[in-house]
C-alpha positions as CSV (number, residue, x, y, z in Angstrom):
1,X,119.9,106.6,90.9
2,X,123.1,104.7,90.4
3,X,123.9,102.2,87.7
4,X,125.3,98.7,88.2
5,X,126.3,96.4,85.4
6,X,125.9,92.7,85.8
7,X,126.9,90.0,83.4
8,X,124.3,87.3,83.0
9,X,124.8,84.0,81.3
10,X,122.7,83.7,78.2
11,X,120.6,80.9,79.6
12,X,119.7,83.0,82.7
13,X,119.0,86.1,80.6
14,X,116.6,84.0,78.5
15,X,114.8,82.7,81.6
16,X,114.5,86.2,83.0
17,X,113.1,87.5,79.8
18,X,110.5,84.7,79.6
19,X,109.5,85.1,83.2
20,X,109.2,88.8,82.9
21,X,107.1,88.5,79.8
22,X,104.8,86.0,81.6
23,X,104.6,88.4,84.6
24,X,103.7,91.3,82.2
25,X,106.7,93.4,83.0
26,X,110.2,94.1,81.6
27,X,113.3,92.1,82.3
28,X,114.8,95.2,84.0
29,X,111.8,95.6,86.3
30,X,111.8,91.8,87.0
31,X,115.5,91.9,87.9
32,X,114.9,94.9,90.2
33,X,112.0,93.2,92.0
34,X,114.1,90.0,92.4
35,X,117.0,92.0,93.9
36,X,114.6,93.9,96.3
37,X,113.0,90.6,97.4
38,X,116.3,89.0,98.1
39,X,117.5,92.1,100.0
40,X,114.3,92.1,102.1
41,X,114.7,88.4,102.8
42,X,118.3,88.9,104.0
43,X,117.2,91.8,106.2
44,X,114.3,89.7,107.7
45,X,116.7,86.9,108.4
46,X,119.2,89.2,110.1
47,X,116.3,90.6,112.3
48,X,115.2,87.0,113.1
49,X,118.8,86.1,114.1
50,X,119.1,89.2,116.2
51,X,115.9,88.4,118.1
52,X,117.0,84.8,118.6
53,X,120.4,85.9,119.9
54,X,118.8,88.4,122.3
55,X,116.4,85.8,123.6
56,X,119.2,83.2,124.1
57,X,121.3,85.8,125.9
58,X,118.3,86.4,128.2
59,X,118.0,82.7,128.9
60,X,121.8,82.5,129.6
61,X,121.6,85.6,131.8
62,X,118.6,84.6,133.9
63,X,118.7,80.9,133.6
64,X,114.9,80.9,133.1
65,X,113.0,79.1,130.4
66,X,109.7,77.4,129.7
67,X,109.8,73.6,129.1
68,X,108.6,72.7,125.6
69,X,105.7,70.5,126.7
70,X,104.2,73.4,128.7
71,X,104.7,75.9,125.9
72,X,103.3,73.5,123.3
73,X,100.2,72.9,125.4
74,X,99.8,76.6,125.8
75,X,100.2,77.3,122.1
76,X,97.8,74.4,121.1
77,X,95.2,75.8,123.5
78,X,95.5,79.3,122.0
79,X,95.2,77.9,118.5
80,X,92.0,76.1,119.6
81,X,90.6,79.5,120.8
82,X,90.8,78.6,124.5
83,X,91.6,81.2,127.1
84,X,94.6,79.9,128.9
85,X,97.2,81.2,131.3
86,X,100.7,81.8,129.9
87,X,103.3,79.4,131.4
88,X,105.8,81.1,133.7
89,X,109.5,80.9,133.0
90,X,111.6,79.3,135.7
91,X,115.2,78.2,136.3
92,X,116.5,75.7,133.8
93,X,117.1,72.3,135.4
94,X,120.3,70.7,134.2
């Protein structure tokens, strides 16, 4: 395991210490958890962006999409527990 030194302003260090105490853990463990959560958040965001880019590239390549009113009606029906047919993608009208 490697070691990294960070300089924390006194006010932030005090906040971390108080929050860690309230969480029943050490300041060190609290900081590690916060860094891990932030890294996971960044990774998830990157995955989300990659999926969005791939989907947009597919739309550009095929020219096919589903109009929002149709997709919304489909999603609302699904949320209501209804069995409904998935709308078909078709060429984008410009």
